[in-house]
N, C-alpha and C positions, 0 to 999 in steps of 0.2 A: 504493500500500500504506500509506504514511504517513497519507494523508488518511482512509483507511478506519479505520485504527487510532485516529486522533485523534477521528473521529466516534463510534467505539465507546466510547472513554474518556469523552467528554462525555456520551453517553447514559447510561452506567453511573453517572457522577457525579450526573446529574440524577435518576435513579431512586433512588439512595442518599439524596440530599439530601431528595427529596420524602418518602420513607418515614420519614426521621429527623425530619421536621417534622410528621408527621400527629398525633402525640400532643401534647396541650397541655403536658405536663410537659417535653417536648423543646423546645417553643417557649420556655418559661421558662428553660431551661438556656441557650438561645442568647442570650436577653436578658442573662443573667449574663455570658456571654462578651463581649458588646458593651458592658458597663457602663462600661468605660474610655472607649470612643469617645463614648458619650452624655454621660459626665461632662465630656469635653473640649468638647463642643458647649455644654453648659450653662455651663461656665466662660467660654467666649468671650462668650456673651450677658450673663453677669454682669459681665464686664469692660467691655462696650459700654455697658451701663446707659442704654439709649435710652428716652426718655419717650414718652407716648401720641401716636400718629400720626407719630412721628419715628423709628420702629423699622425703618429701612430695611435696615440690615445684619443685624439680628436676624431679621427676616422673610425676607430673602434666604437666610440660612444654613439656616433650617428648610425653605424651599422647595427648596433644592438637595439637602438630605438626603433629602427625600421623592421628588424627581425621580430621584435616583440609584437609589432603591429601586424605581422602576417606576411611580410615581404620575404622573398627568396633572395639571398645574398650571394653575389659572385665577388670574391676578394682578389686583390692583387692583379687587376686587369691591366692589359697593355704593358706588362712588365714593370708595373709600379706598385710597390707593396701597400701604399696608402690610398690607391685608387680602387673604387668598387662600383658595382651596379646592384641596385635593389629593385626588384620587380614584383608586381602583383597583376594577376589577370592573364589573359591570353588573347592572341589575335589582334586585329586592327580595330580602331586606330591605335597606334602606339604614341603616347604623349610622354615626352621626356621632360624632367625637371632637373636642372643642374644646381649643385650646391658646392660652395668652396669653404675652406676652413684653415688656410695657411695664414700665418702672421708675418710681419715685416721685422727685419733685424734692426736693432739700435733704437727702438721706439718704445722702450719700457715706460709705463706710466700707471700711476694709481688712478682710481676712479674719483678724482678730486679736481676742482676747477683751478688748481695751481700746478705748475710744472713740478712734478715729483716722481722720480723714478721708483718703480716697483721692484727694482733689483733683479730684473730678468734680462735675458738676452734679446728678447723681441717683444712686440706688442701688436695688438689688432688695430692698427691705424687705418685699415681699409674695411674694417667691420666684417670680415669673413666668418667670424664666429656667429654673427647674426645671419649672414647669407646662408650658410649651411643648415642652420637650425630652422629658419623660416621655410626653406625649400623642403626640408624633411617634414615639417608640420603640414605643408600643403600637399605633399605626396600622400601622407596618411589620411588627411581629410578627404582628398579625392577618392582614395580607396574606400573609405567609409560610404561615400555617396554611391560608388559603383556597386558595392555589396547591397545596399538598401534598394537600389533601383534595378539590380540584376543587369547592369550595363555591360555590354560587350566591349572588349578592348583591353589594353595594357597600359598601366601607369608605371613608369620607370624612372627611378631616381639615379642620377649620375653623381657619385662622389668624386669630385675633380680637384686634386691637390695642386699645389705649387703654381697657382695663377700668377703670383708675383715674380715674374721673370723666369719661371721654370717651364712655362708652356705645357702644363700637364694635359690640357684638353687636346693639344695637337697630337700627342702620341695616341690618345684614345680615338681621335678621328682617323689618324693614319692606320690604326689597327682595324678600322671598319666598324667600330662599336656604335656609331650613329647611323649607319647606312640604312637600317630598316625603320628609323624613326619618322613619324609623320610630321610632328611639330615639336620643337624644343623651346622650353620656357626658362627664363632666368630673371634675376633682379640684382640690384646692388644697393648697399647702404649709401646714403647721400645726406645733404643738408636741406633737401626739399623733396616734395612729392611730385613726380613727373613720369609720364609714360608716353612721351612723344617719340618720334623716330630717333634712334640713337646713331652714333658714329664712333669709330675708333680708328686709331692709326695703326697701319701695318708696322711691324717691328722685327728687327734682327739684332741679336746680341751675341757677343763672344768674349772670351778671355784671351788676351794676347800675352804670350809668355816669352820673355827675352832671356837668353842664356849667354853669359859672358865668362870672364876669367877673374877670379878673386886675387887680390894682392894688397899689400900694405899701402894705404892711400897716401902716406907721406914718405915711407922708406923706399918703395918700389912702384910708384904709380905707373911707370912706363910699361910694366909687365902686366898690368890689369886691363881689362876691357869691361866697362861698366854696363851691366844689364839695365840699370836705372837710366843711364844716358839713352839707351835704346827706347825706353818708354817715353822719356821726356822729348826726344826728337820726334817720335811718332805723334805725341800730343800737339807739339808745335805745328807740324804739318797739317794735321786734321783741323786745328783751329784756324789756320790760314785757308783751308778748303771751305770753311763755312760761308765765305763771301761768294762762292761759286756753286752753290746748291740752291734748289728752290727755297724761297723764304718760309714756306710752310713746314719744311723739314726740321727735325730735331736730332741733335747728337749729344749724348751725355757720356761721361766716363768717370770712373774713380780708380785711383791707383791702389790696388789691393795688397801689393807687396812691393816695397821700394828698398829693400835691404834692411839690415839689422843694426849696423853701427857706422857712424860717419867715417871712422878710420879704416874701414874695410871696403875695398871696391866691390860692389854687389855683383855676385855671379848669377843672380836670378832676380827678376822683377816681373811684375804682372800688372796689367791694366784691363779693366772690365768696361766694355763699350756697348752702348745702345745706339741704334739708328732708327728713326721713325719718319713716316710720311703717310698721307692719306691713301696712297696707291702703292701696292706691294712692288710693282715694277720699278718705281723710283727708289724704294728702299734697297732693292737688290743692287741697283746701280751705285748708290751712295756707299753701300757696304763694301762693294768690290773696290771702290776707291780708297776706303779706309784700310783694306788689306794691302793695297799697293803702298800706302804711306808706311805701314808697319814693315813691309819688306825693304823699303828705302831706308828707314831708320836703322834697321839691322845692318844693312850694307854700309851705311855711313859711320856707324859706331863700332864696327868690327865684331858684332855679336851675331847670334843666330836667333831666329824667331819661329815659333809655332803658335797656332791658335786653336781654341776649342769652341765650336758653336754651342751656345748655352740655350738660346731660345729663338723662336721665330714665329710670328703670328700674322695672319691675314687682317686686312681691314674688316670692318663690320658691314654686312649686307643687310639693310633694313627690309622689313616686310610690312607695308602699310595696312594690309588687310588685318594682320594680327595686331599691329600696333594700336589701331583704333579700338579693337575689341578690348585690349588690355587697359587702354586709357578709360574707356567707359566703365570697366569694372573697378578701376582705382577710384574713379569719381564716385561710384556707389559706396565704396568703403569710406572714403574721405581720409583726412590726415589725423593728427593727434592734438590733444589739448594738454597743456602743462599744468601740473599741480603747483601750488605756491612754492613748494620745496624745489621742484624742477625749474621753476622760473628763476628762483634765486641762484641756482647752479648755472643756469643758462646766461644770466646777466654777467656773472663772473667770467664765464668762458668768452662771452662777447667782448668784455673789457680787455681780456688778454689778447684778443685779435685786433684791438684798436677800434672797436665799434662802440658807439655811444649806448646802445642797448640791443636787446634781442628782438627780432621781428617774429612775433608769435603767429602772425597770420601765415607766414611761409610754412610753418610746421602744421598749421591747421588746414590749409587749403591745398588743392591740387592745381598745378600749373596748367595753363591753357595748352591745348593740343597743337603740336607743330609737326609738319611733315619733313622738315629738314633740320639738321643739327651740325654743329662744328665739332670736329674731333680734337681732343687734347691729350688723352691717354691711350693706352693700348690694352687689349684683352684677348686671351686665347679663345674667347667666345667667337671671335671673328672666324676662326677656322670652322667652327660648328655651323655658323651662319651661311657658309658656302657649301655645306653638306646637306642641310635640312632647313626648312623655313623656321626662323628663330625670332623670338620676341622677348624684350626685357623692359625694365622700368627701374626707378629708384624711389626710395621712401625716406622720410626725414628721421633718420636714426641719430643724426648729429645736430647740434645747435646750428640754426641757420647762419650761414656765412662761414662755417668751418670748412677748411680745405681737407681733402683726404691726405693721408700719409703725414698727419700731424699729431702731436701729443694731445691736442684738444679732441681729435676724433677718437683716440684710444680712450680718453677719460669718459666721454659721453657714451661710448659703446659699452662701458662697464656699469652703466646706470639704468634706471627705469626708462629714461628717454630713449635709449637705444632699443630696449625691449619692446616698447610701445610701437616704434616704427617697424620693428621686425614683424610684429603681428599684423600690421597693415599689409605688409608684403605677403605674408602667408595667406591671408584672406583673399587678396587680389589674384594671386597665383591659382588658388583653389577655384575661384569663380571662373577664371579663364579656362582652366583645364576642363571643368564641368561643361562649359559652353561648347568646347571643341568636341567632347564626347557626344553631346546632344545634337550637334549640327554638322553632319558629314560634308554638306555643301560648303561650309566655311573652310574646312580643311582642304577641300579640293581647290577652292578659290585661292587660298594662301599658297598652295603648291604651284598653281599656274603662274601666279605673280613671281614666285621664287625662280622658276625655270626661265622666265622671260628676263628677269633682272640679272641672273647669273650668266646667261648667254649660252647658245647652243654649242659653242666650241670650248666651253670651260673644261679644264682638266685640273684636278686638284694636285698641286705639288707643294708639299710642306716646306716652308722657308728654312727650317732647321735641318733639312736633308734627311739622311737615313740613319743618323746617329741614334744610339740607345738613349733612353731617358737619363737626363743629367742628375742622377739621384744624389750626388754629393756637392751640388753647386752652392749649397749654403754651409757646407763644412769648412 
């Protein structure tokens, strides 16, 4: 009798649960109910602050969260230990949601409105702890809707490591892991809420290593050949080259190893270069010229040089069919409102940025829809966008006016401000995924636009070549 009663109770609960989840509004309410749980997950990843390809604990936490929700997990995909795919359902359409979780080096910061190191090697200055968690929440919420509505298709979460210079998604694209996806969704932390057409710069990066001959810098300098001279000569030539490249291009470098002591002629030195432009063909040309400068520097300083490609990404290919859908859904969700405590925190952050006060309306409202955008940064989402119709957005996880890759971004990301913005993203992604499952014609329209924009002659060639994943680039 007890077993029969228990079975009846479980069945009744299942029916009630399923009916309660059929409506998208109810799915959003459930996300609200789980906001504290997802906030705790994001906070743990924020505390871990693991850099690219080193995100072992962060990746494992998201994998467990998805596995506990009924997803099947494939670990270590594309030859990357911290990359994974989590999947629920079967058949078409296949809707992918991407999630990142790598931190940036040298940006340790406590969750306070004054610059104060947390004593760590890295910090989440681009908010990827929020990125990965919100995308996880959206994948699970979409799965709940699919179960309740017996919807056909597949929801797939892509755990994508090392976006910050490591080009993790490029290896996953190169491996063919996105080839069967119908639509790919992503988002990114920001200082405002916007889902207009995005843009990103194509990017190539490499570490140039010069090898010389060590000697006593005072006692026998004629016997030495300075690897640091090679690096500095290369930098001088590249800096002169800036006058003769398109003005929209960007070149950055840091000397990662310049020797150990002034009285020793360095026999090894290394410089890490990025080249960017809105068109990958221009980036390829600029980067080839950078290589020539390195070769000339080695010749002129009596050293030898080799280089290692670290990353390479395509520009972003927008899809306006999908972008308008995501904008409409973000507008339904809306932005966030600050509590008095959050307002006090935000005012101090704004002051540290040289602002008179914080613009609360920017956090509260959604920016008007635009079909064009200017690119400033790069992302390996670009390669995904040339493989499958892709759409993204940003939400106000940082105090308005905050630049990415700053201590102020790290600080806000460790507070309730970041977590509120994260849940706006989770809800918007969920509504967008549900719309795509419900409307096959929309998927087909997005695909047609994608094929036309990409061009009939397009052939995917990764800018980082055929190298294996640069798993030690942060070591």
